[in-house]
C-alpha positions, 0 to 999 in steps of 0.5 A: 918198544914197550914203555914202562914205570914204576910205582912210587906211590903208596897211598890208595888215592896216590896209587889210583891217581899215579895209574890213571895218569900213566895209561893216560900218558901212554906207558905199557906197563906199570911194575912194583918193587919189593923193598919196603913195601909188599909188591903185590897189594899195589897192583889191585888199585892200579888194575882196579883203576886202569884198562889197559897198562900191564901190571907186574913185579920188578921184583917179587923175592921168589926164594921169600916164598914157597911156589904154592903160596906164590901160584896163588898170589899171581894166578889171582892177579892175573885174574883180577888184571884180566890176564895183564900181570907179569910176575917178575921174580928175583933171587935176592942174595943169601943174607937176605933170605936167610937172615931176613925172611928165614928161609933155605938158600942153596944153589940159587940158579938151580933153585930158580929153575925148578921154582919157575917148573914148579909154578907151571906145574901148579898153574897146568893143574889148576887150568887144565885139571892136570893132576899135581905131581911135582917132585924136585930137588928143592920143592915138592907139590903132590896135593892139590884138592878141589876145595884148594884149587881156584878156577881156571884162568881165562886168560892163562897163566902169567908171564913169568919175567925173571931178574938176572945179573950171572950168566947162570941166571940169565940161562935160566931165564931163557930156559924157563921163562917168558922175559928178562929183566937185566940189572941196571947196572949194564952197558950196551956193550955188556948186554950185547956181548955177555947177556944175550949170549948167555941168554940164548944159550938157555934159549937154545937148551930149551929149544925156544925162539929169542921171537917169543921172548921179552928183554925189559931193562930199566936203563939209567937216564940223566936228564934235566930242563935247566942247567941246574936239574941236569946237575942234580941228575948227573950227581944222582946218577954218578953216586948210583952207579958207583954204589952198584960198582961198589959190589964185586958181584957186578965187577964183571961188568966193569971188567969187560970195559977194562974198568976193574981198578975202579970195581976194587976202590969203590969196593974199597970206599964203601967198606971204609966208614968214611962219612963221605965215602958215598960222594968220594965215590960219586966223584970216581966216576968220570964222564966216560963212565958215566956216558958208559952206562947211563943215556944222558941227553936232553928231555927231547933227546933221551927217546931218540938216544935210547933207541939208538943205544937199545933199541935192537937189543930191548923189548921194553924200557923204563926210566931209572933216574935216581935223582928228584925229578918231574915224571912229566920229564920222559913224555917226549921219550914216552911218545918217541920209544912208542912209535919206534922213531 
């Protein structure tokens, strides 16, 4: 199992130090997010100061950009990293696409399928000289002259990984992408009973084997070296699970476990305006729910616990710890997961 980390630094010096440290510590990938910063810029210094570790976006908002602009950025990063770039895409939600980015929104799964197909057509034109003639329902790219064509990538096009929550987007990942990034608000049972069968339908539609596909999970983990650290970690995880559980579009996970009423109450509290609502929501996450969504163990037991739960389900794993912690806390788990035992 490959082990990934997320980029938490923002300054150039901090990024350089983080990149070198994570590669030295044995991590296989470093991923940036698109929240309050651009997802691509941090990857340049990270790539410059590493030689082995893969770098990727988890995620970049696809619909905030057209396929052509995304294709240029991804192609350049694939070249800069000498083939180590992973393009992780996500759709975001309608209000952000329309009101924050000022871009069109419609039929997200169909649009995403076409978006990735357009990317591949553009990259094929640059890498093989194939004439660009992509005509779809949402995107059309039919002009590419030599002056605007970058040199072919010696490493081929980057892999495309897709974040998905619902069934339709999960099927799209299987049809046209190289990897799936399930949402952290998931469980072992949901992955096995809902996500993987849905993914397989997409793979089957495209005639592709699961062996050539990657599933990378950012899983919620709870750990600490002292009782105080463990208590704070448990509290942070409860509140994060409650936050995700308040979102109606994620309630299919709760419903599978028979926790529909929990989702309804979390949603009600989240909209209540109560100043203490986030704490009260966290209080609703009992030990059964906590241990179903999160791997809870001492530092030297996190690795074996992750392997026991996800070892035959995911190919990549990163530690989602929604609380203050020392990144070295995960070192025993990194060593265990990379060795597979």
